[in-house]
C-alpha positions as CSV (number, residue, x, y, z in Angstrom):
1,M,-0.9,10.2,18.5
2,R,-2.0,6.7,17.4
3,I,-5.3,8.5,15.8
4,A,-3.3,11.1,14.4
5,Y,-0.7,8.0,12.9
6,M,-3.8,5.9,11.7
7,I,-5.4,9.2,9.8
8,A,-1.5,9.6,8.5
9,I,-1.5,6.1,7.0
10,I,-4.9,6.2,5.4
11,I,-4.3,9.9,3.8
12,T,-0.8,8.3,2.4
13,I,-2.3,5.2,1.0
14,L,-5.1,7.5,-0.9
15,L,-2.4,9.7,-2.2
16,G,-0.6,6.8,-2.9
17,L,-3.2,4.8,-4.8
18,A,-4.3,8.5,-6.5
19,S,-0.9,9.0,-7.7
20,R,-0.8,5.6,-9.6
21,K,-4.3,6.2,-11.1
22,Y,-3.6,9.6,-12.1
23,S,-0.2,9.2,-13.2
24,H,-0.7,10.5,-16.7
25,Q,-2.0,14.0,-15.2
26,L,1.0,14.4,-13.1
27,L,4.4,15.6,-14.0
28,L,6.6,12.9,-15.2
29,F,9.1,13.1,-12.3
30,V,6.4,13.3,-9.9
31,A,4.5,10.3,-11.4
32,Q,7.8,8.4,-11.4
33,N,8.7,8.7,-8.1
34,A,5.5,9.6,-5.5
35,G,4.4,6.3,-5.1
36,D,7.4,4.8,-3.8
37,I,7.9,7.8,-1.6
38,L,4.7,7.7,-0.5
39,W,4.6,3.6,0.3
40,A,8.0,4.4,2.4
41,M,6.1,7.2,4.4
42,M,3.2,4.9,5.1
43,V,5.4,2.4,6.4
44,Y,7.0,4.7,8.7
45,F,3.6,5.8,10.1
46,G,2.7,2.3,10.4
47,F,5.6,1.7,12.8
48,R,4.9,5.1,14.5
49,F,1.1,3.9,14.9
50,L,2.7,0.4,16.3
51,L,5.3,1.7,18.7
52,V,3.8,5.4,19.5
53,R,5.7,5.4,22.8
54,Q,9.1,4.6,21.1
55,N,11.1,7.6,19.8
56,L,11.3,8.6,16.2
57,L,14.6,6.8,15.5
58,T,13.4,3.5,16.1
59,A,10.9,4.2,13.5
60,V,13.1,5.5,11.0
61,L,15.3,2.6,11.7
62,L,12.6,0.2,11.4
63,S,11.0,1.6,8.2
64,F,14.2,1.3,6.3
65,L,15.0,-2.3,7.2
66,F,11.5,-3.0,6.2
67,S,11.2,-0.8,2.8
68,Y,14.8,-2.1,1.9
69,G,14.1,-5.7,3.0
70,I,10.7,-5.7,1.0
71,E,13.3,-4.3,-2.2
72,F,15.7,-6.8,-1.8
73,S,13.4,-9.7,-1.5
74,Q,12.5,-9.1,-5.0
75,L,15.5,-10.4,-6.0
76,Y,13.8,-13.9,-5.3
77,Q,12.0,-14.9,-8.0
78,E,10.4,-18.3,-7.4
79,D,6.9,-19.2,-8.7
80,W,5.4,-19.4,-5.3
81,I,6.2,-15.7,-4.6
82,N,5.8,-14.3,-7.7
83,Q,2.2,-15.7,-7.9
84,V,1.9,-13.9,-4.6
85,R,3.2,-10.7,-6.6
86,G,0.9,-11.1,-9.1
87,T,-2.3,-10.2,-7.0
88,L,-3.5,-6.7,-6.5
89,F,-2.5,-6.4,-2.7
90,G,0.7,-8.7,-3.3
91,A,2.1,-6.3,-5.7
92,L,1.2,-3.4,-3.7
93,I,3.0,-4.7,-0.5
94,L,5.9,-6.7,-2.1
95,G,6.7,-4.9,-5.3
96,K,7.4,-6.8,-8.3
97,G,11.0,-6.3,-9.4
98,F,14.2,-5.0,-7.8
99,L,15.2,-1.5,-8.7
100,A,17.9,0.4,-7.0
101,V,16.2,3.7,-7.5
102,D,13.7,2.6,-5.5
103,L,16.1,2.7,-2.4
104,I,16.8,6.5,-3.0
105,R,12.7,6.9,-3.3
106,Y,12.6,5.1,0.3
107,T,15.0,7.0,1.5
108,T,13.7,10.2,0.6
109,G,10.1,9.3,2.1
110,I,11.3,8.4,5.3
111,M,13.7,10.9,5.8
112,I,10.8,13.9,4.7
113,V,8.3,12.2,6.9
114,A,10.6,11.7,10.0
115,I,11.4,15.8,9.6
116,L,7.9,16.6,9.2
117,D,7.1,14.0,12.4
118,K,9.8,15.5,14.5
119,V,8.7,19.1,13.8
120,A,4.7,18.5,14.4
121,V,6.1,16.5,17.8
122,Y,7.9,19.5,18.7
123,L,5.4,21.9,18.0
124,L,2.7,19.8,20.0
125,T,5.2,19.8,23.3
126,L,5.2,23.8,22.8
127,R,1.5,23.8,23.0
128,R,1.4,22.1,26.4
């Protein structure tokens, strides 16, 4: 399962980067929301990768804590952290400024991927 989660992380990162790069070719709704939804999905897959033996609920809760924590950290606007946010990786990981709508996007992404993961795990157990 760890390999499957690593592949999911890589695919999600590529889709997220593509959603930013090609946003002008996407529907406005998709362009505005896909990046943050995919980011939260990647966070979930990361926790599943790290904690593959833990249950899905643990990954969901940690994903919410991490994603919401990053978003609320954007309310902190000191020079040193803004310099980190000014770099490509800093912006991708830490974001730039707090947006309440991002919390909805993160919730959507985590819930979608958790349901898909639950279904996939269930289907794999049926095959055994």
